[in-house]
N, CA, C and O atoms as CSV, one atom per row, in Angstrom:
chain,resi,resn,atom,element,x,y,z
A,1,UNK,N,N,0.748,-1.244,0.050
A,1,UNK,CA,C,-0.098,-0.054,0.090
A,1,UNK,C,C,0.853,1.165,0.064
A,1,UNK,O,O,0.416,2.185,-0.469
A,2,UNK,N,N,2.031,1.176,0.548
A,2,UNK,CA,C,2.915,2.310,0.478
A,2,UNK,C,C,3.292,2.760,-0.769
A,2,UNK,O,O,3.279,3.980,-0.934
A,3,UNK,N,N,3.651,1.993,-1.757
A,3,UNK,CA,C,3.812,2.327,-3.142
A,3,UNK,C,C,2.705,2.989,-3.812
A,3,UNK,O,O,2.753,3.974,-4.548
A,4,UNK,N,N,1.581,2.217,-3.405
A,4,UNK,CA,C,0.317,2.849,-4.229
A,4,UNK,C,C,-0.094,4.253,-3.775
A,4,UNK,O,O,-0.459,5.114,-4.575
A,5,UNK,N,N,-0.021,4.434,-2.510
A,5,UNK,CA,C,-0.253,5.772,-1.953
A,5,UNK,C,C,0.772,6.855,-2.442
A,5,UNK,O,O,0.432,7.983,-2.799
A,6,UNK,N,N,2.005,6.413,-2.421
A,6,UNK,CA,C,3.003,7.268,-3.012
A,6,UNK,C,C,2.734,7.749,-4.301
A,6,UNK,O,O,2.787,8.903,-4.726
A,7,UNK,N,N,2.380,6.503,-4.971
A,7,UNK,CA,C,2.147,6.875,-6.489
A,7,UNK,C,C,0.988,7.822,-6.659
A,7,UNK,O,O,1.085,8.765,-7.444
A,8,UNK,N,N,-0.004,7.628,-6.019
A,8,UNK,CA,C,-1.334,8.282,-6.278
A,8,UNK,C,C,-1.137,9.587,-5.838
A,8,UNK,O,O,-1.802,10.448,-6.413
A,9,UNK,N,N,-0.324,9.959,-4.887
A,9,UNK,CA,C,0.073,11.324,-4.308
A,9,UNK,C,C,1.202,11.981,-5.162
A,9,UNK,O,O,1.621,13.102,-4.873
A,10,UNK,N,N,1.656,11.312,-6.149
A,10,UNK,CA,C,2.934,11.646,-6.946
A,10,UNK,C,C,3.972,12.070,-6.098
A,10,UNK,O,O,4.489,13.146,-6.401
A,11,UNK,N,N,4.431,11.439,-5.035
A,11,UNK,CA,C,5.469,11.489,-4.114
A,11,UNK,C,C,6.459,10.330,-4.524
A,11,UNK,O,O,6.007,9.331,-5.082
A,12,UNK,N,N,7.850,10.458,-4.243
A,12,UNK,CA,C,8.617,9.336,-4.639
A,12,UNK,C,C,8.359,7.930,-3.862
A,12,UNK,O,O,7.957,7.824,-2.704
A,13,UNK,N,N,8.697,6.819,-4.807
A,13,UNK,CA,C,8.343,5.689,-4.063
A,13,UNK,C,C,9.728,5.210,-3.408
A,13,UNK,O,O,10.815,5.199,-3.985
A,14,UNK,N,N,9.484,4.841,-2.164
A,14,UNK,CA,C,10.564,4.383,-1.201
A,14,UNK,C,C,11.057,2.929,-1.586
A,14,UNK,O,O,10.283,1.986,-1.418
A,15,UNK,N,N,12.241,2.738,-2.064
A,15,UNK,CA,C,12.767,1.378,-2.269
A,15,UNK,C,C,13.913,1.291,-1.379
A,15,UNK,O,O,14.783,2.160,-1.443
A,16,UNK,N,N,14.013,0.198,-0.445
A,16,UNK,CA,C,15.086,-0.083,0.284
A,16,UNK,C,C,16.128,-0.862,-0.383
A,16,UNK,O,O,15.792,-1.901,-0.950
A,17,UNK,N,N,17.416,-0.469,-0.386
A,17,UNK,CA,C,18.395,-1.486,-1.149
A,17,UNK,C,C,18.229,-1.095,-2.645
A,17,UNK,O,O,17.657,-0.075,-3.029
A,18,UNK,N,N,18.763,-1.969,-3.383
A,18,UNK,CA,C,18.578,-1.662,-4.874
A,18,UNK,C,C,17.358,-2.192,-5.567
A,18,UNK,O,O,17.121,-2.023,-6.763
A,19,UNK,N,N,16.611,-2.842,-4.725
A,19,UNK,CA,C,15.243,-3.290,-5.226
A,19,UNK,C,C,15.290,-4.841,-5.615
A,19,UNK,O,O,14.237,-5.387,-5.942
A,20,UNK,N,N,16.323,-5.464,-5.590
A,20,UNK,CA,C,16.428,-6.950,-6.093
A,20,UNK,C,C,15.976,-7.903,-5.153
A,20,UNK,O,O,15.885,-9.088,-5.472
A,21,UNK,N,N,15.628,-7.416,-3.803
A,21,UNK,CA,C,15.100,-8.488,-2.925
A,21,UNK,C,C,13.495,-8.902,-3.349
A,21,UNK,O,O,12.714,-7.987,-3.614
A,22,UNK,N,N,13.137,-10.028,-3.389
A,22,UNK,CA,C,11.914,-10.556,-3.766
A,22,UNK,C,C,10.997,-10.664,-2.764
A,22,UNK,O,O,11.314,-10.957,-1.611
A,23,UNK,N,N,9.677,-10.407,-3.188
A,23,UNK,CA,C,8.602,-10.697,-2.206
A,23,UNK,C,C,7.592,-11.437,-3.032
A,23,UNK,O,O,7.711,-11.512,-4.255
A,24,UNK,N,N,6.635,-11.965,-2.400
A,24,UNK,CA,C,5.346,-12.570,-2.964
A,24,UNK,C,C,4.068,-11.833,-2.197
A,24,UNK,O,O,3.997,-11.658,-0.981
A,25,UNK,N,N,3.108,-11.455,-3.150
A,25,UNK,CA,C,2.146,-10.844,-2.690
A,25,UNK,C,C,0.870,-11.559,-3.003
A,25,UNK,O,O,0.660,-11.880,-4.173
A,26,UNK,N,N,0.007,-11.835,-2.079
A,26,UNK,CA,C,-1.394,-12.465,-2.265
A,26,UNK,C,C,-2.625,-11.651,-1.989
A,26,UNK,O,O,-2.768,-11.077,-0.910
A,27,UNK,N,N,-3.587,-11.591,-3.032
A,27,UNK,CA,C,-4.624,-10.762,-2.865
A,27,UNK,C,C,-5.624,-11.230,-1.779
A,27,UNK,O,O,-5.883,-12.421,-1.609
A,28,UNK,N,N,-6.181,-10.209,-1.042
A,28,UNK,CA,C,-6.981,-10.487,0.110
A,28,UNK,C,C,-8.066,-11.666,-0.190
A,28,UNK,O,O,-8.269,-12.573,0.617
A,29,UNK,N,N,-8.633,-11.570,-1.241
A,29,UNK,CA,C,-9.775,-12.524,-1.586
A,29,UNK,C,C,-9.272,-14.007,-1.704
A,29,UNK,O,O,-9.928,-14.999,-1.389
A,30,UNK,N,N,-8.074,-13.993,-2.180
A,30,UNK,CA,C,-7.258,-15.603,-2.116
A,30,UNK,C,C,-7.036,-15.863,-0.880
A,30,UNK,O,O,-7.224,-17.030,-0.539
A,31,UNK,N,N,-6.634,-15.003,0.027
A,31,UNK,CA,C,-6.144,-15.348,1.305
A,31,UNK,C,C,-7.427,-15.804,2.046
A,31,UNK,O,O,-7.402,-16.860,2.679
A,32,UNK,N,N,-8.425,-15.127,1.994
A,32,UNK,CA,C,-9.692,-15.477,2.589
A,32,UNK,C,C,-10.217,-16.739,2.310
A,32,UNK,O,O,-10.711,-17.421,3.208
A,33,UNK,N,N,-10.144,-17.205,0.879
A,33,UNK,CA,C,-10.510,-18.336,0.384
A,33,UNK,C,C,-9.695,-19.463,0.946
A,33,UNK,O,O,-10.277,-20.488,1.303
A,34,UNK,N,N,-8.262,-19.343,1.061
A,34,UNK,CA,C,-7.517,-20.273,1.646
A,34,UNK,C,C,-7.644,-20.493,3.194
A,34,UNK,O,O,-7.327,-21.560,3.720
A,35,UNK,N,N,-8.079,-19.528,3.817
A,35,UNK,CA,C,-8.360,-19.537,5.271
A,35,UNK,C,C,-9.758,-20.475,5.429
A,35,UNK,O,O,-9.845,-21.316,6.324
A,36,UNK,N,N,-10.740,-20.253,4.545
A,36,UNK,CA,C,-11.868,-20.931,4.709
A,36,UNK,C,C,-11.718,-22.340,4.301
A,36,UNK,O,O,-12.382,-23.238,4.818
A,37,UNK,N,N,-10.740,-22.556,3.263
A,37,UNK,CA,C,-10.415,-23.962,3.083
A,37,UNK,C,C,-9.754,-24.554,4.201
A,37,UNK,O,O,-10.019,-25.715,4.517
A,38,UNK,N,N,-8.891,-23.849,4.854
A,38,UNK,CA,C,-8.273,-24.444,5.999
A,38,UNK,C,C,-9.212,-24.792,7.225
A,38,UNK,O,O,-9.091,-25.796,7.928
A,39,UNK,N,N,-10.180,-23.789,7.370
A,39,UNK,CA,C,-11.201,-24.038,8.384
A,39,UNK,C,C,-12.085,-25.336,8.151
A,39,UNK,O,O,-12.485,-26.086,9.041
A,40,UNK,N,N,-12.294,-25.450,6.907
A,40,UNK,CA,C,-13.301,-26.737,6.505
A,40,UNK,C,C,-12.435,-27.877,6.258
A,40,UNK,O,O,-12.967,-28.860,5.742
A,41,UNK,N,N,-11.107,-27.925,6.554
A,41,UNK,CA,C,-10.429,-29.093,6.264
A,41,UNK,C,C,-10.653,-30.245,7.316
A,41,UNK,O,O,-10.945,-29.890,8.458
A,42,UNK,N,N,-10.549,-31.540,7.052
A,42,UNK,CA,C,-10.605,-32.704,7.752
A,42,UNK,C,C,-10.022,-32.333,9.315
A,42,UNK,O,O,-9.093,-31.536,9.448
A,43,UNK,N,N,-10.580,-32.908,10.321
A,43,UNK,CA,C,-10.074,-32.772,11.607
A,43,UNK,C,C,-8.609,-33.385,11.716
A,43,UNK,O,O,-7.797,-32.783,12.418
A,44,UNK,N,N,-8.293,-34.353,11.172
A,44,UNK,CA,C,-7.130,-35.065,11.050
A,44,UNK,C,C,-6.008,-34.252,10.310
A,44,UNK,O,O,-4.830,-34.582,10.455
A,45,UNK,N,N,-6.306,-33.380,9.659
A,45,UNK,CA,C,-5.175,-32.367,8.857
A,45,UNK,C,C,-4.889,-31.259,9.895
A,45,UNK,O,O,-5.633,-30.340,10.237
A,46,UNK,N,N,-3.615,-31.561,10.328
A,46,UNK,CA,C,-3.104,-30.766,11.456
A,46,UNK,C,C,-1.786,-30.218,11.086
A,46,UNK,O,O,-1.211,-30.785,10.157
A,47,UNK,N,N,-1.119,-29.062,11.738
A,47,UNK,CA,C,0.080,-28.533,11.592
A,47,UNK,C,C,0.155,-27.396,10.790
A,47,UNK,O,O,-0.859,-27.023,10.199
A,48,UNK,N,N,1.292,-26.741,10.674
A,48,UNK,CA,C,1.204,-25.396,9.868
A,48,UNK,C,C,1.132,-25.675,8.499
A,48,UNK,O,O,1.684,-26.653,7.996
A,49,UNK,N,N,0.444,-24.819,7.848
A,49,UNK,CA,C,0.156,-24.675,6.349
A,49,UNK,C,C,0.404,-23.295,5.884
A,49,UNK,O,O,-0.171,-22.327,6.381
A,50,UNK,N,N,1.270,-23.214,4.921
A,50,UNK,CA,C,1.504,-21.918,4.249
A,50,UNK,C,C,0.573,-21.582,3.378
A,50,UNK,O,O,0.315,-22.477,2.573
A,51,UNK,N,N,-0.192,-20.313,3.225
A,51,UNK,CA,C,-0.987,-19.844,2.339
A,51,UNK,C,C,-0.524,-18.483,1.960
A,51,UNK,O,O,-0.077,-17.659,2.758
A,52,UNK,N,N,-0.648,-18.333,0.830
A,52,UNK,CA,C,0.011,-17.091,0.210
A,52,UNK,C,C,0.272,-17.381,-1.349
A,52,UNK,O,O,-0.266,-18.369,-1.849
A,53,UNK,N,N,1.098,-16.532,-2.139
A,53,UNK,CA,C,1.200,-16.661,-3.434
A,53,UNK,C,C,2.622,-16.816,-3.693
A,53,UNK,O,O,3.417,-15.921,-3.406
A,54,UNK,N,N,3.006,-18.015,-4.272
A,54,UNK,CA,C,4.419,-18.332,-4.362
A,54,UNK,C,C,5.048,-17.636,-5.555
A,54,UNK,O,O,6.231,-17.873,-5.799
A,55,UNK,N,N,4.391,-16.835,-6.285
A,55,UNK,CA,C,5.031,-16.084,-7.431
A,55,UNK,C,C,5.682,-14.879,-6.680
A,55,UNK,O,O,5.129,-14.177,-5.834
A,56,UNK,N,N,7.074,-14.761,-7.186
A,56,UNK,CA,C,7.923,-13.490,-6.640
A,56,UNK,C,C,8.039,-12.656,-7.775
A,56,UNK,O,O,8.019,-12.938,-8.973
A,57,UNK,N,N,8.174,-11.473,-7.124
A,57,UNK,CA,C,8.625,-10.230,-7.880
A,57,UNK,C,C,9.480,-9.322,-7.140
A,57,UNK,O,O,9.238,-9.095,-5.955
A,58,UNK,N,N,10.493,-8.766,-7.760
A,58,UNK,CA,C,11.541,-7.965,-7.195
A,58,UNK,C,C,10.774,-6.662,-6.695
A,58,UNK,O,O,9.767,-6.313,-7.310
A,59,UNK,N,N,11.166,-6.024,-5.733
A,59,UNK,CA,C,10.667,-4.687,-5.160
A,59,UNK,C,C,10.559,-3.715,-6.197
A,59,UNK,O,O,9.543,-3.070,-6.458
A,60,UNK,N,N,11.852,-3.632,-6.876
A,60,UNK,CA,C,12.027,-2.744,-8.020
A,60,UNK,C,C,10.926,-2.830,-9.217
A,60,UNK,O,O,10.383,-1.882,-9.784
A,61,UNK,N,N,10.757,-4.114,-9.428
A,61,UNK,CA,C,9.684,-4.403,-10.501
A,61,UNK,C,C,8.289,-4.141,-10.013
A,61,UNK,O,O,7.370,-3.809,-10.761
A,62,UNK,N,N,8.174,-4.321,-8.615
A,62,UNK,CA,C,6.767,-4.021,-8.029
A,62,UNK,C,C,6.456,-2.462,-8.190
A,62,UNK,O,O,5.403,-1.989,-8.618
A,63,UNK,N,N,7.617,-1.737,-7.751
A,63,UNK,CA,C,7.443,-0.306,-7.801
A,63,UNK,C,C,7.200,0.184,-9.353
A,63,UNK,O,O,6.435,1.123,-9.578
A,64,UNK,N,N,7.766,-0.378,-10.218
A,64,UNK,CA,C,7.684,0.031,-11.601
A,64,UNK,C,C,6.181,-0.395,-12.078
A,64,UNK,O,O,5.583,0.373,-12.831
A,65,UNK,N,N,5.633,-1.471,-11.699
A,65,UNK,CA,C,4.199,-1.997,-11.896
A,65,UNK,C,C,3.262,-1.069,-11.319
A,65,UNK,O,O,2.263,-0.713,-11.944
A,66,UNK,N,N,3.531,-0.651,-10.145
A,66,UNK,CA,C,2.505,0.185,-9.542
A,66,UNK,C,C,2.601,1.659,-10.232
A,66,UNK,O,O,1.577,2.327,-10.374
A,67,UNK,N,N,3.685,2.065,-10.590
A,67,UNK,CA,C,3.837,3.351,-11.305
A,67,UNK,C,C,3.067,3.141,-12.876
A,67,UNK,O,O,2.404,4.066,-13.344
A,68,UNK,N,N,3.207,2.043,-13.500
A,68,UNK,CA,C,2.587,1.801,-14.653
A,68,UNK,C,C,0.977,1.834,-14.258
A,68,UNK,O,O,0.296,2.732,-14.752
A,69,UNK,N,N,0.455,1.016,-13.511
A,69,UNK,CA,C,-0.794,0.888,-13.257
A,69,UNK,C,C,-1.594,2.216,-12.811
A,69,UNK,O,O,-2.767,2.438,-13.108
A,70,UNK,N,N,-0.796,3.025,-12.079
A,70,UNK,CA,C,-1.446,4.506,-11.515
A,70,UNK,C,C,-1.221,5.400,-12.523
A,70,UNK,O,O,-1.926,6.409,-12.548
A,71,UNK,N,N,-0.276,5.218,-13.469
A,71,UNK,CA,C,-0.025,6.354,-14.441
A,71,UNK,C,C,0.762,7.468,-13.853
A,71,UNK,O,O,0.827,8.582,-14.373
A,72,UNK,N,N,1.323,7.149,-12.817
A,72,UNK,CA,C,2.290,8.171,-11.794
A,72,UNK,C,C,3.476,8.324,-12.305
A,72,UNK,O,O,4.076,7.356,-12.772
A,73,UNK,N,N,4.056,9.696,-12.297
A,73,UNK,CA,C,5.422,9.975,-12.769
A,73,UNK,C,C,6.223,10.111,-11.578
A,73,UNK,O,O,7.241,10.801,-11.627
A,74,UNK,N,N,5.817,9.428,-10.330
A,74,UNK,CA,C,6.645,9.533,-9.166
A,74,UNK,C,C,8.119,8.849,-9.487
A,74,UNK,O,O,8.203,7.784,-10.099
A,75,UNK,N,N,9.154,9.505,-9.054
A,75,UNK,CA,C,10.339,9.047,-8.978
A,75,UNK,C,C,10.317,7.916,-8.078
A,75,UNK,O,O,9.400,7.686,-7.289
A,76,UNK,N,N,11.602,7.058,-8.260
A,76,UNK,CA,C,11.874,5.944,-7.196
A,76,UNK,C,C,13.038,6.516,-6.291
A,76,UNK,O,O,14.042,6.996,-6.818
A,77,UNK,N,N,12.894,6.459,-4.986
A,77,UNK,CA,C,13.887,7.012,-4.101
A,77,UNK,C,C,14.645,5.670,-3.378
A,77,UNK,O,O,14.046,4.970,-2.562
A,78,UNK,N,N,15.784,5.463,-3.715
A,78,UNK,CA,C,16.462,4.485,-3.173
A,78,UNK,C,C,17.004,4.640,-1.805
A,78,UNK,O,O,17.643,5.676,-1.625
A,79,UNK,N,N,16.894,3.895,-0.883
A,79,UNK,CA,C,17.538,4.216,0.523
A,79,UNK,C,C,18.179,2.977,1.012
A,79,UNK,O,O,17.924,1.883,0.507
A,80,UNK,N,N,19.034,3.141,2.020
A,80,UNK,CA,C,19.740,2.055,2.492
A,80,UNK,C,C,18.880,0.888,3.085
A,80,UNK,O,O,17.899,1.066,3.808
A,81,UNK,N,N,19.393,-0.386,2.671
A,81,UNK,CA,C,18.746,-1.553,3.096
A,81,UNK,C,C,18.909,-1.788,4.571
A,81,UNK,O,O,20.032,-1.894,5.064
A,82,UNK,N,N,17.856,-1.868,5.255
A,82,UNK,CA,C,18.011,-2.422,6.672
A,82,UNK,C,C,18.595,-3.779,6.925
A,82,UNK,O,O,18.078,-4.749,6.371
A,83,UNK,N,N,19.546,-3.917,7.652
A,83,UNK,CA,C,20.423,-5.105,7.970
A,83,UNK,C,C,19.622,-6.353,8.059
A,83,UNK,O,O,20.082,-7.424,7.663
A,84,UNK,N,N,18.489,-6.245,8.547
A,84,UNK,CA,C,17.612,-7.476,8.878
A,84,UNK,C,C,16.435,-7.701,7.778
A,84,UNK,O,O,15.460,-8.413,8.018
A,85,UNK,N,N,16.627,-7.030,6.569
A,85,UNK,CA,C,15.721,-7.259,5.532
A,85,UNK,C,C,15.998,-8.442,4.848
A,85,UNK,O,O,17.121,-8.591,4.365
A,86,UNK,N,N,15.028,-9.424,4.718
A,86,UNK,CA,C,15.276,-10.551,4.087
A,86,UNK,C,C,15.601,-10.418,2.400
A,86,UNK,O,O,15.148,-9.443,1.800
A,87,UNK,N,N,16.207,-11.194,1.854
A,87,UNK,CA,C,16.518,-11.161,0.328
A,87,UNK,C,C,15.330,-11.820,-0.205
A,87,UNK,O,O,14.879,-11.284,-1.218
A,88,UNK,N,N,14.726,-12.825,0.214
A,88,UNK,CA,C,13.689,-13.541,-0.387
A,88,UNK,C,C,12.523,-13.851,0.475
A,88,UNK,O,O,12.783,-14.368,1.562
A,89,UNK,N,N,11.309,-13.628,0.185
A,89,UNK,CA,C,10.068,-14.232,1.028
A,89,UNK,C,C,9.179,-14.899,-0.114
A,89,UNK,O,O,8.652,-14.255,-1.022
A,90,UNK,N,N,9.095,-16.135,0.039
A,90,UNK,CA,C,8.204,-16.910,-1.028
A,90,UNK,C,C,7.807,-18.145,-0.156
A,90,UNK,O,O,8.606,-18.919,0.370
A,91,UNK,N,N,6.409,-18.206,-0.085
A,91,UNK,CA,C,5.781,-19.338,0.648
A,91,UNK,C,C,5.779,-20.664,-0.109
A,91,UNK,O,O,5.543,-20.654,-1.317
A,92,UNK,N,N,5.984,-21.603,0.423
A,92,UNK,CA,C,5.769,-23.093,-0.109
A,92,UNK,C,C,4.247,-23.465,0.300
A,92,UNK,O,O,3.873,-23.732,1.442
A,93,UNK,N,N,3.488,-23.428,-0.806
A,93,UNK,CA,C,2.106,-23.819,-0.594
A,93,UNK,C,C,1.655,-25.110,-1.156
A,93,UNK,O,O,0.514,-25.342,-1.555
A,94,UNK,N,N,2.875,-26.110,-1.152
A,94,UNK,CA,C,2.427,-27.542,-1.515
A,94,UNK,C,C,1.420,-28.074,-0.621
A,94,UNK,O,O,0.497,-28.713,-1.127
A,95,UNK,N,N,1.461,-27.896,0.716
A,95,UNK,CA,C,0.433,-28.565,1.484
A,95,UNK,C,C,-1.020,-27.992,1.279
A,95,UNK,O,O,-2.020,-28.708,1.342
A,96,UNK,N,N,-1.050,-26.676,1.035
A,96,UNK,CA,C,-2.491,-26.068,0.752
A,96,UNK,C,C,-2.894,-26.565,-0.579
A,96,UNK,O,O,-4.089,-26.820,-0.732
A,97,UNK,N,N,-2.012,-26.758,-1.646
A,97,UNK,CA,C,-2.441,-27.165,-2.964
A,97,UNK,C,C,-2.912,-28.695,-2.846
A,97,UNK,O,O,-4.004,-29.053,-3.288
A,98,UNK,N,N,-1.966,-29.618,-2.188
A,98,UNK,CA,C,-2.283,-30.893,-2.216
A,98,UNK,C,C,-3.452,-31.274,-1.265
A,98,UNK,O,O,-4.258,-32.093,-1.704
A,99,UNK,N,N,-3.631,-30.805,-0.084
A,99,UNK,CA,C,-4.544,-31.075,0.998
A,99,UNK,C,C,-5.854,-30.301,1.052
A,99,UNK,O,O,-6.876,-30.837,1.480
A,100,UNK,N,N,-5.824,-28.921,0.577
A,100,UNK,CA,C,-7.011,-28.081,0.667
A,100,UNK,C,C,-7.491,-27.873,-0.685
A,100,UNK,O,O,-8.530,-27.240,-0.870
A,101,UNK,N,N,-6.750,-28.406,-1.743
A,101,UNK,CA,C,-7.222,-28.020,-3.103
A,101,UNK,C,C,-7.339,-26.489,-3.331
A,101,UNK,O,O,-8.218,-25.946,-4.000
A,102,UNK,N,N,-6.286,-25.849,-2.652
A,102,UNK,CA,C,-6.270,-24.221,-2.783
A,102,UNK,C,C,-5.039,-23.869,-3.271
A,102,UNK,O,O,-3.989,-24.447,-2.993
A,103,UNK,N,N,-5.184,-22.759,-4.125
A,103,UNK,CA,C,-4.018,-21.927,-4.651
A,103,UNK,C,C,-4.565,-20.586,-4.965
A,103,UNK,O,O,-5.754,-20.468,-5.262
A,104,UNK,N,N,-3.704,-19.489,-4.912
A,104,UNK,CA,C,-4.350,-18.320,-5.257
A,104,UNK,C,C,-4.556,-18.042,-6.932
A,104,UNK,O,O,-3.785,-18.479,-7.786
A,105,UNK,N,N,-5.611,-17.325,-7.172
A,105,UNK,CA,C,-6.175,-17.201,-8.727
A,105,UNK,C,C,-6.095,-15.825,-9.001
A,105,UNK,O,O,-6.221,-15.468,-10.172
A,106,UNK,N,N,-5.907,-15.000,-8.124
A,106,UNK,CA,C,-5.792,-13.567,-8.515
A,106,UNK,C,C,-4.497,-13.125,-8.856
A,106,UNK,O,O,-3.594,-13.190,-8.022
A,107,UNK,N,N,-4.265,-12.587,-10.231
A,107,UNK,CA,C,-2.910,-12.155,-10.590
A,107,UNK,C,C,-2.423,-10.886,-10.020
A,107,UNK,O,O,-3.252,-10.047,-9.668
A,108,UNK,N,N,-1.130,-10.655,-9.890
A,108,UNK,CA,C,-0.549,-9.600,-9.268
A,108,UNK,C,C,-1.326,-8.192,-9.792
A,108,UNK,O,O,-1.826,-7.351,-9.044
A,109,UNK,N,N,-1.299,-8.152,-11.226
A,109,UNK,CA,C,-1.980,-6.988,-11.891
A,109,UNK,C,C,-3.407,-6.908,-11.538
A,109,UNK,O,O,-3.808,-5.762,-11.336
A,110,UNK,N,N,-4.250,-7.839,-11.418
A,110,UNK,CA,C,-5.512,-7.708,-10.989
A,110,UNK,C,C,-5.668,-7.308,-9.597
A,110,UNK,O,O,-6.481,-6.459,-9.229
A,111,UNK,N,N,-4.802,-7.995,-8.769
A,111,UNK,CA,C,-4.885,-7.274,-7.268
A,111,UNK,C,C,-4.518,-5.970,-7.193
A,111,UNK,O,O,-5.208,-5.166,-6.567
A,112,UNK,N,N,-3.382,-5.616,-7.827
A,112,UNK,CA,C,-2.983,-4.285,-7.523
A,112,UNK,C,C,-3.945,-3.374,-8.308
A,112,UNK,O,O,-3.989,-2.203,-7.929
A,113,UNK,N,N,-4.662,-3.710,-9.265
A,113,UNK,CA,C,-5.804,-2.869,-9.883
A,113,UNK,C,C,-6.862,-2.684,-8.865
A,113,UNK,O,O,-7.262,-1.542,-8.634
A,114,UNK,N,N,-7.341,-3.676,-8.252
A,114,UNK,CA,C,-8.376,-3.505,-7.135
A,114,UNK,C,C,-7.829,-2.770,-5.926
A,114,UNK,O,O,-8.619,-2.081,-5.282
A,115,UNK,N,N,-6.833,-2.829,-5.630
A,115,UNK,CA,C,-6.141,-1.973,-4.435
A,115,UNK,C,C,-5.939,-0.689,-4.873
A,115,UNK,O,O,-6.249,0.172,-4.050
A,116,UNK,N,N,-5.488,-0.285,-5.979
A,116,UNK,CA,C,-5.176,0.933,-6.489
A,116,UNK,C,C,-6.614,1.630,-6.561
A,116,UNK,O,O,-6.675,2.784,-6.137
A,117,UNK,N,N,-7.732,1.058,-7.040
A,117,UNK,CA,C,-9.096,1.680,-6.942
A,117,UNK,C,C,-9.572,1.889,-5.640
A,117,UNK,O,O,-10.185,2.926,-5.390
A,118,UNK,N,N,-9.371,1.036,-4.771
A,118,UNK,CA,C,-9.678,1.145,-3.305
A,118,UNK,C,C,-9.110,2.479,-2.668
A,118,UNK,O,O,-9.768,3.338,-2.082
A,119,UNK,N,N,-7.754,2.468,-2.905
A,119,UNK,CA,C,-6.932,3.699,-2.312
A,119,UNK,C,C,-7.361,5.135,-3.067
A,119,UNK,O,O,-7.449,6.192,-2.443
A,120,UNK,N,N,-7.594,5.020,-4.389
A,120,UNK,CA,C,-8.059,6.108,-5.007
A,120,UNK,C,C,-9.294,6.697,-4.313
A,120,UNK,O,O,-9.342,7.907,-4.095
A,121,UNK,N,N,-10.282,5.887,-3.964
A,121,UNK,CA,C,-11.646,6.317,-3.424
A,121,UNK,C,C,-11.256,6.612,-1.964
A,121,UNK,O,O,-11.882,7.555,-1.482
A,122,UNK,N,N,-10.406,6.047,-1.191
A,122,UNK,CA,C,-10.065,6.386,0.114
A,122,UNK,C,C,-9.417,7.694,0.224
A,122,UNK,O,O,-9.660,8.469,1.149
A,123,UNK,N,N,-8.549,7.950,-0.772
A,123,UNK,CA,C,-7.799,9.464,-0.797
A,123,UNK,C,C,-8.740,10.377,-1.274
A,123,UNK,O,O,-8.667,11.548,-0.901
A,124,UNK,N,N,-9.562,10.036,-1.997
A,124,UNK,CA,C,-10.713,11.156,-2.333
A,124,UNK,C,C,-11.631,11.609,-1.578
A,124,UNK,O,O,-12.292,12.601,-1.886
A,125,UNK,N,N,-11.840,10.767,-0.196
A,125,UNK,CA,C,-12.489,11.089,0.838
A,125,UNK,C,C,-14.126,10.671,0.569
A,125,UNK,O,O,-15.045,10.958,1.336
A,126,UNK,N,N,-14.244,9.982,-0.609
A,126,UNK,CA,C,-15.537,9.505,-0.848
A,126,UNK,C,C,-15.723,8.234,-0.141
A,126,UNK,O,O,-14.738,7.542,0.119
A,127,UNK,N,N,-17.138,7.801,0.256
A,127,UNK,CA,C,-17.520,6.538,0.941
A,127,UNK,C,C,-17.024,5.589,-0.123
A,127,UNK,O,O,-17.045,5.853,-1.325
A,128,UNK,N,N,-16.543,4.378,0.445
A,128,UNK,CA,C,-16.376,3.210,-0.276
A,128,UNK,C,C,-17.409,2.452,-0.572
A,128,UNK,O,O,-18.265,2.286,0.297
A,129,UNK,N,N,-17.553,1.830,-1.864
A,129,UNK,CA,C,-18.608,1.112,-1.988
A,129,UNK,C,C,-18.554,-0.417,-1.858
A,129,UNK,O,O,-19.581,-1.084,-1.981
């Protein structure tokens, strides 16, 4: 949401490090469906299960995607990378796929488009629909 708000306000997008670290983003609708599948799973299915989207994107590419989708001309402001910032975050959703028949279906572009629309409404001060 930071990139989206910064882009919509035409302020610099803050990227820590060179932006080569990767992250995986899961749209809320997919996460809710995963949680419902987990709650409805058989009683003998126990233990930790990763829910999320295993598709990775670099932070730099995410910033560029947000700029493209918002039409913003905000520059990217590179700052020092915190020492404890992980290089990669990617869930292994094998258990969810195999045992819950669940995996995310909303693409990053689609999720970002919905999220951008939400924040445009929020920043405009109009009631959300």
